[in-house]
Structures are given as structure tokens and as C-alpha cells.
N, C-alpha and C positions, 0 to 999 in steps of 0.2 A: 504494500500500500504506500503510494507516494504522496506525501503531504508537503507542499512547498510553502504554503502561506499560513497554516494554522499549527504546524508542528512546534514543539517547544518543550523545555524541561521545566521542572517544578520551580526553579528559581527564575523563570521567565514567564510567570503567569500573566495572562491578560486580565486587566480590570476594565469592565465595560461601564461607561457612564450613561445613565438615563437621566438627563437634566442633572440634578444634584445628588442622585442616588448612584452609589457604586455597587456593582455586582462582581464578586471575585476578589475583594480586598481582604478576605479573612473573616468578614462578618457573615450573617445569615439573613438574607432578604426574604420578606414575605410579600408576595404578589397576590392580590385577592380581588374578588368582584364577581359579578354574575356571569353565568355562561353566556346569556344574551341580554343585551340592553332592551328592556321592555317599555319603560317610560321614565320621564325625568324625575318624578317624585321618588320612585323606587331607587333610582341610581344615586340620588342625592343622599338618601337615608343610608344606603350601603356605604358610599364613599366616606361619609363623615364617621360612621361607626368603625369601619375597618382602620381608618387612620388613628382613631382614639386607641385602638388595640394593637398598634404596631406595624400595620401594613405600610409599605413604602411606595408601592406602585399599584395603580388601579387597572384591573383587567376587565374587559367587557366586549362581547361580540356584537358588531353591527352588521357584518356580512357573515352568515352562518352556513357552512356546508353541512347538509343533513342527508342521511341515507335515503329518506323518503322525500320526493319532490313536493309532497303535500304538507310536510312539517314546516314549522315556523322558520323562515329564512333570515330573520333579522330586519331591523328598521332601516338599514343602509345609511344614507347620509343623515337622516334624522337622528339615528343612534349615535353617529359620530359627533353631531352637534351636542347631544346630551353629555357625552363623555367629556367634551371640551369644557362645557359648563361646570361639570362636577370637578374637573381638574382646576379650573379657575377658583372655585369655591374652597377647595381643600388644599391645593398646592401639590396634590399627588400627580406624578407623571402618568401617562396613559399608554397602555399597550393594547392593540387590537389587531385582528387578523386581516390580512390582505389575501384575496383568492385569485385575483386576475391582474396581470401586468397593466391592463388598460385602466385599472382603478388607482394606479399609483398617484397621479396628480391630485385626485380627490382625497385619498386617505392621508397622504403625506402632510397635508395642511392641518390635520386634526390630531394626529397621534405623535407621541414622543418615541415610540418603539414599534417597529413593524413585526408582526407575528406571522410565521409560516406554519400552518397547521399540519397535522399528521398526513392528511390526504394529499397535501401539496409538497411534501418533502422532496419528491423527485420531479416536480414541475420545473424543469430546468430553465425555461424562459422566465418564470417568476423568480427563481433563484438569482439569475443574472440581473434582473431588473432591480431587486433590492440590493444586490451587490454594487450597483451604480449609485445608490442613494446614500446620503450622508446622515442616516439615522441608524441607531442600533437595531439589531435583528434578534428576535427570539425564534429559534428554529426548533420545532418539535420533531421528535423521532417518528418516522413512519410506523404504522401499526404492524407491518411485516418486515421492517428494515433491520438488517444486520448492523453491527457496530461500524463496519467498513462503509456500508451504504450511507449511514448517518454522517460520518466524518467527510465523505466525499461530497455530500450535499453542502456541508459547511464550506468545503474547499471551493465549490462552485461560486459561492457568495464572495468569499475572500479573494478569489482570483480576479474578480472585477473591481477590487480596490477597497472593499468594506470588510474589515476584520473585526468590527465591533459586534460580535456574535455571542449569544448565550445559548448553549445547548440545553434542551429540555427533554428529559426522559419522561415519557407519559404512558408507558406500558405497551406491550406487544401482544399480538394474538397468538394463543397456543391452543392446545386441545382442552385446556381447563375452562370450564364455563361457570364456576362458582363466583368468579369475579368478572367484571366487564372485560378487563385485560389482565395480563400478567405483568405486574410492575417489576421491572428488571433493575433492582437496586445495585446489582453487580456492575451495571453500566457506568455508574458514577466513578468509582476508582479506575476502571478500565479507560474510560474517556480521558480522565485526567492524566493517566500515564502516557497517552498517545498524542495529546494535543495540549495547547496552552489556554484554551478557552474556558470560561466559567461554565459550570454545569448545575442546573437546578432540576427539581423533580415535581411532577404534577400528580399527586396522589389521588386527586378527584377523578380524572380520566383513567388513571392507572389502575384503579380498583372498581370504580363505579359504585362505591359504598361509603356512605358518610361515616360509618362506625370504624372504618379502617384508615381514615385520614390521619388521625393522631399517631397511631403506631408506625405508619409508613412515613410520616413526616419526621418522627424521631429517628427512624432507621436511616432516612436520607441524610439527616444531620450527622449521624454517626459514621456514615460511609464517606463523608467529606463533601457533600453537596454544598453549593453556595446559596441555596435558598429553596423555597417551595412556591408553587402556584396553586391556589386553593379557590374553589368556587363557593360563593356565598350568596344567599338569597333571603330576604325577610320572611318569606313563606314558601319554603321549598316544595311543598305539596301542590302549590299553585303555579310553579315555575313553567314557563313556556318551553323550556328545554333543560334536560339533565337535572331535574329536581331531586332524583333519588341519590345523587352524589353531591348535592349542595348542602352546606352547613347553614343553619339559621344563625342569627346574630349572637345568641348566647353560646351556642356551640363553638362558633369561631373565637369568641372571647376566651373561652376556656382553653382552646388549643393554642391560641397566641400566647396566653400567659404561661402555659407549659413549655412552649418553645423558648420563650424569653428566659425562663428560669433554668433551662437546660443548656442554652447555646453558649454561654460564656465558658463553660467547661470544655466543650468541643472546640470552640474557636481558639481558646488558649492553647490547646493541644496542637491544633493545626498551625498556629503561628510559630511554634518552636521548631 
């Protein structure tokens, strides 16, 4: 496997800046928000509450790739506008998914970080497009991607000039059906041994079960991840997408408090 742009040793780690937030600096970043932006009132409530509890970046889908063409596809530009308003209110940077190179001009003006979702990890035209942008990229692992596939997708982005990339392990498909995906925690130290990019974990998509988000977040921290990405909704049972894997506000608060109380130990170990 030839990596020309993202290879590096542990003493040459990449720190990705998303406005004033640093990912990969030895701290543990919490990215949180709804799977889909549904309305402004809901998003404002979520963004204020997650910031109070330690989240540093707001996530939210405005363009949603769904398995069924009849499922909720997102509010598109209206959703992006809501994300920008929530960011202005709270100061949280925004990450949202781009699905089509033709949407770059629109999405670029609203977000602080561009997300490439699992289904588009090997959309090479899209990878090249975000590689030519001057905004950081959150690249999610494809649901059937090997480690090499994943790193080569990142290399596509970096080869176009943009190496401000954060890798996100979000689970892969296996024969196991007790969870939505099989969350590959082993990917964290493996990726860190092969490249210099920060690595975070998405335990929401990785398991599809809210009761597994805390143990998998703690496992991610122990494995050396630079953060987690967690789905939060005021009323998960009424969410328009992925309610079964979303935390309510109180659940998120408890998990954020647990992560905060635990992270100093792991971060101190990793800094040594």
C-alpha cells in the first residue's frame, strides 16, 4: 500500500483545525447532533444542550442518503441555513454531509467541515472535489471497506492538496445482525500506525443501539481515538431518521460526563 500524502509516524501526527477546535492534539473531541436536521427549534435546543455538556462540534444532516427513496431525505438548503443559525447562536462549528460534487458551492458556504459518508467513501469524483476545497474533511469508512480501501480514499483527498482529514470508523457489515454494524475498534490503532491523520469513532452508526454508545465510546477512548461522533435527539422515538440509535438529552449528558471524567487518564497516557 503506497501512501504518499497521509503517511507518517507517531511523532508527526496531524492536528486538524475546525475553526477553533483541534482534533488530534491529544484531547478527546465530542461531535454531536441529530442524524437529520428536522426544524430550527429542535436544532437550537440540541445545539445549546450539547454545548453545555461538552460537545465541541455540531453535526446534522441536511442532505441524507437513505436506503429507501421514500424515506426522509433531509431539508437540503433549508437545513443548512438552520445549522448556520445554530452555529451563530452557540459558536459551535458545523459538520454536514456532502453527497454530490455539484453541491459543493452551496454546502461550502454553510459548513465548517465537509463530511463524506459511508456510501460515498469511494465516490472518487467527490473525493477529488473536497480535496480541492480549503475546508477540513470528515471521511467515514465505507460499510464494506477494508483498512486499505479507507486509507486510499483519504489519499485521494490529500493528493488534491487537502490533508486536513479526520478518519471516522463507523462500523462495517458482517454476518452479525444483532447490531446494525460491527464496530471495528481495532481500526483505531491500526489506522494510527499506518497514517498521521486523526481518527474518531461513530458508535451510533457503528452499533445502531443507544445502550451500546457509552461502552463503545469508552472503548474508543481506550484504543486511542481522538474523539467520538454521537447522534442526539430531544425525542428519539419521534426522530425522522435513526431514532433507535439516538440519545435523548439526559442520556447524552450522562455519557458526556462519563467521558469527561475518564478522558484525562487516557489523554495523559497518550501524551507520554
